[in-house]
N, C-alpha and C positions, 0 to 999 in steps of 0.2 A: 305445729310446735315441735321443737327438738328438746327432749329431756336428756340431760346428762347426769348420771348417778354414780357417785363414788361409794364404794363398799370397802369394808375392812374394819380392823380393830386397832385404834391408835396406840393401845398399850402393848402391842406385840410387834414392835420394830417395823419391819418391812411390810407386815400385813396391813398397816395403815396407809399404804401408798395411794390407794384409790380415794380415800377420804381426803388426804392432803391435796391431791390434784383437784378434787371438787372444791375444796376451800379456796385454793388459788384461783380457780375459774370464777367463783363467786366474787372474789375481790376484783378480778379483771372486769366482770360485767358491771360492777359498781361504777367503774371509770368509763367503760365503753358499753353502755346498755344495748341489748338486742331484744326487742319485744317478743320475738318468737323462740327465745332460748331460755330454759329454766335449768338450773343446776342444783342438785340435791346431795346432801351428805346423808346416806341411809345406813351408815355403820354396818352392823351385821344383821339388820332386819329385813328379811325377804318380803315380809308383808308390806313394808314401806316401799320397797322397789315396785311391787305390783301396783300399789295405789298411786304412786307418783308417776308411773309410766302411762297410766290410763289417760286417754284423750290426746296423746302425743302422736305426731306423724312419724317421728323417728326417735329411737332410743339408743343411747350409748351408755354402757356400763363399764366402769373401771375397777379392777381389783388386782390383788396379788395372786400369784399361783405358786405352787410348790410341786413341781413335776420331776425334779432332779436335773433339769436343764441348766444351762449356764446362767448364773445369777445376773439379773439385769436384762435378760432376753425379753423382748416385747413381742407379744402375739396379738394380732388383730384378727378376730374370729367372728364370722357371722353367728348371730345369736341362735339361729336354728340348729347349729351344730352342737350347741352346749345345753340347750334347754332340755329339761326332763321333768316329768311329773314327780312331785315329791312322794316319798314313801310315807305310808301312814305312820303317824307319830303322836305322842302325847304331849309334845312341847313345840311351841312355835320357834324355838331356837334352832331346830333342825330344818326349818323352812328357809332356804337360801335363795339367792337371786336366780339360780338356774331353774329352780322350781317355780319362782315367781314369774318367769317368762312363760313357762308352759301353762301354769294356772291362769295367768292373766289372759292368755289367748283363749283359753277354754271358757273362762267366766265372762270376760268383757267383749269377746268376739271382735266386732268391727271397731270398737273403741280402744283396742290395744294395738300398738304400733306393729306393722309388718316388718318395717326396716329396723332391725336390731343388730348392733355391733357391740362386741365385747373386746376391750383392751385388757390383756393380762400381762402383768410384769412379774417375771420370775424372781422370787424372794431369795435373799441370801441368809437372812437372820429372822426367824419367827419367835425368838425368845422374848421375854418380858423386857420392855424398854420403850423409849419414846422417839428415838432417832432412826431415820432410814440409814441403811448402809450406803457408803459412797456410790457403789455401782447401781443401786436401785434409785438413788437420788438423781443420778445422771439419766437413767432411763425415764424417770418421771418427768424430767425437763423435756425430753424428746416427745413424750406423749402429750404433755401440756401444750407444746408448740403445735403439734398435729391437731389438737382439739381447737386451738385458737383459729387455725386455718379453716377448720370445718365450720366453726361458728361464723367466721367472716363470710363464708360462701353460702351459708344457710339462708334459704328464702322460704316463704310460706307455700 
């Protein structure tokens, strides 16, 4: 199974890009079902990412980034390059998807996907609001198209 997980905060403009792409993919799969593909909107919950990824053969995570790069830049990164064990904390809010990848591998071992890819889209605006900036919307369309191609090629 392929699990595709969108992450982010819909109330923070471009930070919601991963969630919006996941929602578009869910609509696509309603019209063109693929029995081996599941798409999840995990918002900002790292625990959700870890639980949803379990049992999948492959995992794709989509999120916004804020690195100072050109807004709308798209990065496709192997998950192993971004995973890190979470720092000890008193709140689950600090447990993000990067920690979920590392913790999932440690906890679930063979039940956690080895094949992990992360799509990051550089944000332009992370302020409060509900709309993506035009440059991030264009980038989200390109990532959406790439994911549709991945879904269409995916086999068990």
